[in-house]
N, C-alpha and C positions, 0 to 999 in steps of 0.2 A: 670760957671761950675768949681768946685773946683778940686783939684788934685785927690781925690778919685773918683769923677764923671768921670774924663778923663780916669782913670785906668779901671773903669767898662766899659766904652764905647769901649776902646781898646780890652778888653777881649771879649766882644760881637762881635766886628768886626773880631777878630781872629777866634772865634768859627764859625761864618758865613762863613768865607773863607774856613775853614777846612771842613765844611759840603759840601760846593760847590765842593771842590776838591775830596772828598770821594764818592759823589753820583754816579759817573759812576762805581765805584768799586762795590757798593751795587747792582746796577741794572745788572751788568755783570754776576752775579751768578744766574740769573733766571733759566737757564737750569739745574744748579746744584740743585737748590731748587726743580725743577720738578722731577728730578731723585731721590732725597732723599725722596720726597713724595711717589714715587713708592716703594722705598726700605722699607719704613715704612708700606706699605700696603701688603707686601709680607711675606710669611713664608720662611725663608732661613736656613734650617737645616744644611747645609754644610758650612755656613758662606762665601759664594762666593762673597757677596757684601760688605765684611768688609772694602774694600778700598774706599767705597763711603762716603767720608768725606765732609759734607756740609760747613766746614769752609774754604775750598780751594777756590781760586778765580774762578776757572772753573773746570768742571769734566773731562777734557781731560787726566788727569793722572790716572783716575780710571780704574781698571780692567774691561774688557768687554765693554768699551766705545771707540769709534773711533771718532775723530774730523777732520774737514777740516783745511785748512791753517788759517782760521779766528777764530779758536778755537770754532767752533760751532759743536754741536753733530750731526753726520751723521749716526751713526750706534750703535746699542746695540746688542751684541752677548750673549744671555742668554740661548741658547739651552743647553740641557743636564745638567742644573744646579740644578735640583730638587727643583725649586721654585714653590710656589703655592700662590694664592691670586688673587686680582683683579687689573686690570689696573686702573689708576687714571686719572681724567680729566686734571690734570696738564701736562700730556704728550703733550697736544696741544701746549705747550710753546716751544717744540722742533721743531721749524719751518724748520730746515734743515735735520731732520731725514728721512733717506731713507730706512733703514733696521732695522727690529726688529725681 
């Protein structure tokens, strides 16, 4: 294997290592993805869900969301928010949800 072949091998090895390290971060936003799917399905005339940003690591900093010590969603307080629409099947991913 020549010098360029070794360089390509190293690049692939580094890329594989980076993907391995980042995969827990990608899966840790499952709850955020579920909540964002809900946001997209709702009409929000007063923009109360504007803090629901799917690019954050988890939704625990979003307004109207409460999380436990493990940063798992336990509560959504959306009453009196003038929202309309449908609940989405993705909400089943909120395994620790106790209050809606």
